[in-house]
C-alpha positions as CSV (number, residue, x, y, z in Angstrom):
1,M,-13.5,-23.5,-16.0
2,T,-10.4,-25.6,-15.9
3,R,-9.3,-26.9,-12.5
4,L,-6.8,-24.4,-11.1
5,P,-4.1,-25.2,-8.6
6,V,-5.0,-23.7,-5.1
7,A,-2.3,-21.0,-5.3
8,E,-3.7,-19.7,-8.7
9,R,-7.2,-19.9,-7.4
10,R,-6.3,-17.9,-4.3
11,E,-4.6,-15.3,-6.5
12,L,-7.7,-15.1,-8.8
13,L,-9.9,-14.6,-5.7
14,L,-7.6,-12.0,-4.2
15,D,-7.6,-9.9,-7.4
16,A,-11.4,-10.2,-7.6
17,A,-11.8,-9.2,-3.9
18,L,-9.6,-6.1,-4.4
19,R,-11.8,-4.9,-7.3
20,V,-15.0,-5.6,-5.4
21,V,-13.9,-3.9,-2.2
22,A,-12.7,-0.9,-4.1
23,E,-15.9,-0.6,-6.2
24,Q,-18.6,-1.7,-3.7
25,G,-16.9,-1.3,-0.2
26,I,-16.5,-4.0,2.3
27,S,-20.2,-4.5,2.8
28,G,-20.6,-5.3,-0.9
29,A,-17.7,-7.7,-0.8
30,T,-19.7,-10.8,0.0
31,T,-18.3,-14.2,-0.8
32,R,-20.9,-14.5,-3.7
33,A,-19.9,-11.1,-5.1
34,I,-16.2,-12.1,-5.0
35,V,-16.7,-15.4,-6.7
36,A,-18.9,-13.8,-9.4
37,E,-16.1,-11.2,-10.1
38,A,-13.5,-14.0,-10.2
39,G,-15.7,-16.2,-12.4
40,V,-15.4,-19.3,-10.1
41,S,-17.9,-21.3,-8.1
42,L,-18.6,-20.8,-4.4
43,A,-17.1,-24.3,-3.8
44,S,-13.8,-23.0,-5.3
45,F,-13.8,-20.2,-2.8
46,H,-14.1,-22.5,0.2
47,Y,-11.4,-24.8,-1.3
48,A,-9.0,-21.8,-1.3
49,F,-10.1,-19.9,1.8
50,S,-11.8,-21.0,5.0
51,S,-13.7,-17.7,5.3
52,R,-14.0,-14.2,3.9
53,D,-12.0,-12.8,6.9
54,E,-9.1,-15.1,5.9
55,L,-9.3,-13.8,2.4
56,I,-9.3,-10.2,3.6
57,A,-6.3,-10.8,5.9
58,E,-4.4,-12.4,2.9
59,L,-5.5,-9.5,0.7
60,V,-3.8,-6.9,3.0
61,N,-0.7,-9.1,3.2
62,S,-0.6,-9.5,-0.6
63,V,-0.9,-5.7,-1.3
64,V,1.8,-4.8,1.2
65,A,4.1,-7.5,-0.2
66,S,3.6,-6.0,-3.7
67,E,4.6,-2.6,-2.3
68,Q,7.7,-4.2,-0.8
69,T,8.6,-5.6,-4.2
70,A,8.1,-2.3,-6.0
71,L,10.4,-0.6,-3.4
72,E,13.1,-3.2,-4.0
73,R,13.0,-2.6,-7.7
74,L,13.2,1.2,-7.4
75,Q,16.5,2.5,-8.7
76,L,17.4,5.9,-7.2
77,R,19.9,8.1,-8.9
78,G,21.5,9.3,-5.7
79,A,21.3,13.1,-6.1
80,S,20.5,15.4,-3.1
81,M,18.3,13.9,-0.3
82,R,15.5,16.3,-1.3
83,D,15.7,15.1,-4.9
84,T,15.9,11.4,-3.9
85,V,12.9,11.7,-1.6
86,R,11.0,13.5,-4.3
87,E,11.9,10.8,-6.8
88,G,10.7,8.1,-4.5
89,L,7.4,9.9,-3.8
90,L,6.9,10.5,-7.6
91,H,7.3,6.8,-8.1
92,Y,4.7,6.2,-5.4
93,F,2.3,8.7,-7.0
94,D,2.7,7.1,-10.4
95,V,1.7,3.7,-9.0
96,L,-1.3,5.4,-7.2
97,Q,-2.4,7.0,-10.5
98,K,-2.1,3.8,-12.4
99,N,-4.0,1.7,-9.9
100,P,-6.2,3.9,-7.7
101,L,-8.6,1.1,-6.9
102,R,-5.9,-0.7,-5.0
103,E,-5.3,2.2,-2.6
104,K,-9.0,2.9,-2.3
105,A,-9.5,-0.8,-1.3
106,M,-6.7,-0.6,1.3
107,F,-8.3,2.4,3.1
108,E,-11.6,0.5,3.1
109,L,-9.9,-2.6,4.5
110,T,-8.1,-0.7,7.2
111,Q,-11.4,0.9,8.4
112,Y,-13.1,-2.4,8.4
113,A,-10.3,-4.1,10.4
114,M,-10.5,-1.3,13.0
115,R,-14.2,-1.8,13.4
116,S,-14.0,-5.6,13.7
117,P,-12.7,-6.9,17.0
118,E,-11.3,-10.1,15.5
119,L,-9.5,-8.2,12.7
120,Q,-8.2,-5.2,14.7
121,P,-4.7,-6.7,14.9
122,L,-4.7,-6.8,11.1
123,A,-4.9,-2.9,10.9
124,R,-2.0,-2.7,13.4
125,V,0.1,-5.2,11.4
126,Q,-0.7,-3.4,8.2
127,Y,0.6,-0.1,9.5
128,E,3.6,-1.7,11.2
129,R,4.5,-3.1,7.8
130,Y,4.0,0.4,6.2
131,Y,6.3,1.9,8.8
132,A,8.9,-0.8,8.1
133,L,8.7,-0.2,4.4
134,A,9.1,3.6,4.9
135,E,12.1,2.9,7.1
136,Q,13.6,0.7,4.5
137,A,13.0,3.4,1.8
138,L,14.7,6.0,4.0
139,E,17.7,3.8,4.6
140,V,18.0,3.2,0.8
141,A,17.8,7.0,0.3
142,A,20.6,7.6,2.9
143,E,22.8,4.9,1.3
144,S,22.1,6.3,-2.2
145,T,23.1,9.9,-1.2
146,G,25.9,9.1,1.2
147,L,24.0,11.1,3.9
148,R,22.5,10.1,7.2
149,W,19.3,11.1,9.0
150,S,19.5,13.6,11.9
151,R,16.6,12.0,13.8
152,P,15.8,8.3,14.4
153,V,14.8,6.6,11.1
154,D,11.7,5.1,12.6
155,E,10.5,8.5,13.7
156,I,11.0,9.9,10.1
157,A,9.3,6.8,8.7
158,T,6.2,7.5,10.7
159,I,6.1,11.0,9.2
160,L,6.6,9.6,5.7
161,V,3.7,7.2,6.2
162,V,1.4,10.1,7.4
163,L,2.4,12.2,4.4
164,T,1.8,9.4,1.9
165,D,-1.6,8.6,3.6
166,G,-2.6,12.3,3.3
167,L,-1.4,12.5,-0.3
168,T,-3.2,9.3,-1.2
169,I,-6.6,10.1,0.3
170,G,-6.5,13.7,-0.9
171,W,-5.8,12.6,-4.5
172,L,-8.4,9.8,-4.4
173,V,-11.0,12.3,-3.3
174,N,-10.2,15.2,-5.7
175,R,-7.9,13.7,-8.4
176,D,-5.9,17.0,-8.3
177,D,-2.5,16.2,-9.7
178,D,-1.1,19.7,-9.1
179,A,-2.1,19.6,-5.4
180,A,-0.5,16.1,-5.1
181,L,2.7,17.4,-6.7
182,A,2.7,20.3,-4.2
183,I,2.4,17.9,-1.3
184,I,5.3,15.8,-2.8
185,D,7.5,18.9,-3.0
186,F,6.6,19.9,0.6
187,A,7.4,16.4,1.8
188,A,10.7,16.3,-0.2
189,D,11.7,19.7,1.2
190,S,10.8,18.8,4.8
191,L,12.3,15.3,4.8
192,G,15.3,16.4,2.8
193,A,16.1,19.0,5.5
194,L,16.5,16.2,8.0
195,A,19.5,14.7,6.2
196,V,23.0,15.6,7.3
197,A,26.5,14.6,6.2
198,A,27.5,11.1,7.2
């Protein structure tokens, strides 16, 4: 294999780690399994990351950052708040359907972090970033519709994260699109009702 710059090597290993964690769980995501999936040597791994835990922390950061980028690119049409929330959730569901392994791996990584004393802060940081992303999405929705939220945005953001977590794990387990769409409609109705005139 040609000698890759460190940034590219790290990206290659992160992509491989995500696939391995999703398919084999964290216990199967050994350094050797990750380098085999990436098609690089063990030495290449240690040149890019000091440990598997460093790679896992970076993996969580990388996935959350990609979700941030997707949110920033989302163009809302600015109809009613109910329709705007539904549109955002449909976009989220479309991403989930196209890449279920990513979300499966993220749930696995969260559980692993909560069980590992040295990584527990990572799970908290992961969810703090999810709440911040949800808050940002809600502010974009308010701006897009010209409405405001009747309750504190951080409170509604927490509800939104809980709803998307439930939607995600439910769909990953049963792959029932109709049930997922019913949850999206419920979430859009419930959250849309919390918007009032600015």
